[in-house]
C-alpha positions in Angstrom: 69.6 143.0 201.9 72.9 145.3 203.3 73.3 147.9 205.2 75.1 151.2 204.5 75.7 153.7 206.5 75.9 157.6 204.9 79.3 159.2 205.9 81.3 162.7 204.4 84.6 161.8 203.0 86.6 163.8 204.2 90.5 163.1 202.8 92.0 161.0 200.3 95.0 159.1 202.1 96.0 157.2 199.3 95.1 157.7 195.5 96.5 155.0 194.3 94.7 152.5 196.1 92.2 154.8 196.5 91.5 154.8 200.5 89.4 157.5 202.4 88.4 158.7 205.5 84.8 159.0 206.3 83.1 161.0 209.2 80.8 158.3 209.9 78.6 160.5 213.1 82.0 162.2 214.1 83.8 158.3 214.0 86.5 158.5 211.4 87.3 155.8 209.3 89.4 154.4 206.3 87.5 153.2 203.6 87.8 152.2 200.5 86.2 154.2 197.5 87.2 152.5 194.6 83.3 151.7 193.8 83.0 155.1 193.3 85.9 156.7 191.5 86.1 157.0 187.7 87.6 159.3 185.0 84.7 161.8 185.0 84.6 161.2 189.2 88.5 160.8 190.6 89.6 160.1 193.5 90.9 163.7 194.5 87.3 165.4 193.9 85.7 163.0 197.2 86.0 164.8 199.4 83.0 166.2 200.6 81.0 163.4 198.9 78.3 161.7 201.2 78.0 157.7 200.5 77.2 155.0 202.1 79.2 152.3 203.5 78.8 149.1 203.9 82.4 146.5 204.5 85.0 149.3 204.2 83.3 150.2 201.0 81.5 153.7 199.8 79.3 151.1 197.8 77.5 155.3 196.8 77.7 158.5 196.4 74.4 160.0 198.2 72.9 163.4 198.4 73.2 165.3 202.0 69.3 165.3 203.0 70.0 161.7 201.8 72.4 161.1 203.9 70.9 163.3 206.9 67.3 161.2 206.6 69.1 158.0 206.8 71.7 159.1 209.7 67.8 160.4 211.5 66.4 157.2 210.6 69.1 155.3 212.4 69.2 157.2 215.5 65.1 157.1 216.1 66.3 152.6 215.2 68.8 152.9 218.1 66.4 154.8 220.2 63.4 152.3 220.0 
């Protein structure tokens, strides 16, 4: 089992190499977005997308509500 952490893409830093900056709870990280782009959703269309990040890769897009619920659950777990 892997753990994907929700984050929001705030900037595309390298279209050719499919790299973007994701904001994860105020922490900004560069991630690879190759798994979530295609002809219908190119890299430049990803700004603002919520994604699940695992080991430096955006694994899939999620909606904002899913992201908020997951972040809330992670916060609750951290406070146990």
